[in-house]
C-alpha positions, 0 to 999 in steps of 0.5 A: 133121422133126416127124412128128406127124400133127397137124403134118405138113401144114396140113389143108384144109377141103373144101367139101361138097355138090353133086349126085351121080351113081350113082358118087359123083362130082359130077354138075356143076361146082360154082360157082367150083370151079376158082377154089377149087382155084387159090386152094388151089394158090397157098396151097400154093405160098406155104407151100412158099416160106416161110422155115420150109417144107420146102424150107429143110431142107438137112442131115440125118443119123442118130445112135447113142449116142456123142460127136460133134463138130458144125460145118461144118468137114470133120473134124466127125462131124456136118458141118452145111451152114452155121453155125460151123466148130465148133459144139461136142460132142454126146453121145448116151448109152445112156439116150436123152439128148442133151447139147451143150457149145458151143464159144466163139465159136459164137454159138449161141442156145437159147430166146433166150439164148446157149448154153453147155451144155444137154440137148437134147429131140428133136422126135418123133412123137406128142409135142406138146412142142417140141424144142430148136432151136439157133439159128445166125444164121437157121438151126436145128440140132436133133435128131429121134427116130423110134421108136428112131432118132435123127437131126439136122436143119439148116434154113436159110431162105437155102437154094438149094432154097427160093430157086430153087423154081419150083413143082410141076406138077399134072394139069389141074383136073378136077371129076369128081375131086371124089369124094363117098364113103360114109363107114363109121365103125368102132365104135371107131378101129382102132389101126394102124402106118404105116411111114415113108420110112425104114422106122420105125413110126408108130402111128396110128388109123383111124376108119373107111372111105371107099367110092366108085366110079369107072367102075363099079368100087368102091374104098376108102380108110381115113384116119388122124385128124388133130387140129387146134389147134381140136380139130376132127378132120380126116381124113388119107389117104395113098394110091398109085395107078397113077401112083405112081412115074411121074407121081407120087411113089412113096411116097404122096400126101396128101389131107386131108378135113373130118370126115364129114357126113351119112354122106359124105366129100368126097375132092377128088383135085385137092388131092392133094399131095406129101408133105414127103419128096418135096420134100426128102431131109432129112425123113421122113414116113409112106407109104401103107399096103397097103390104100390102094393104088388100082388106077386112075390118079388123074389129078389133083392134084400130080405128082412134084416135080423138084428140083435135088438 
């Protein structure tokens, strides 16, 4: 998986404004709010069902320095869930370089050209360069790197997990979970290290803290920055709550918010979503930091995803 925070998931532009109660929740339902959430859910499902969405991942594994036979035949060290029986020989040396020699008749393509041999660039966090994707018909095989850990991924748009996807269950839309929080920026973004779902470190920056009240109790969440192609900065919140590990995914739910405005930031928990690693076992994603574990039930947003794997 691409672990760049800028491309983990598409950012959501959330509406600002509305009347406030003392606890920071919207005092009255915004005009058309439920329809807006319904439209967001429909768009979210469309993205999940896309041919290059998270549900198209069907194979993965870790790699150490060494020489690997790659292909779909059972005797390969890297056994792919599809594609040619013998793709070729992959070599990962001790100098953090990867090279592949492709077997004749594999019909593998790289950058639109038939592939015979090449050095492979892995997908990795905080690197805007695309990795080397080997095209096998409509499927892709490529390498990933998370910190010092190497791995491989296989993505197939014809995957059963994508074809049989029925959707994600949600809590009922509740306008009171559209929370307007007070925003407290840090003089300088704080460098932090997030952990991923496989325990590897992922550097990030926290620009400030969102503080809000629910039923008279105070809470806070710290986001990390998300840079979009337009260079607009959005906030990316990773959080858990009392539903986590039961009704919702245990590692985190993700919530995206527009940049703070007039000292406030809108936290629309009705749009809280599962991370990619809740949807497929073949990707890696950051989990919630200790400071973002809310001691309350957030009965809003996506529930835990139940699949066939």
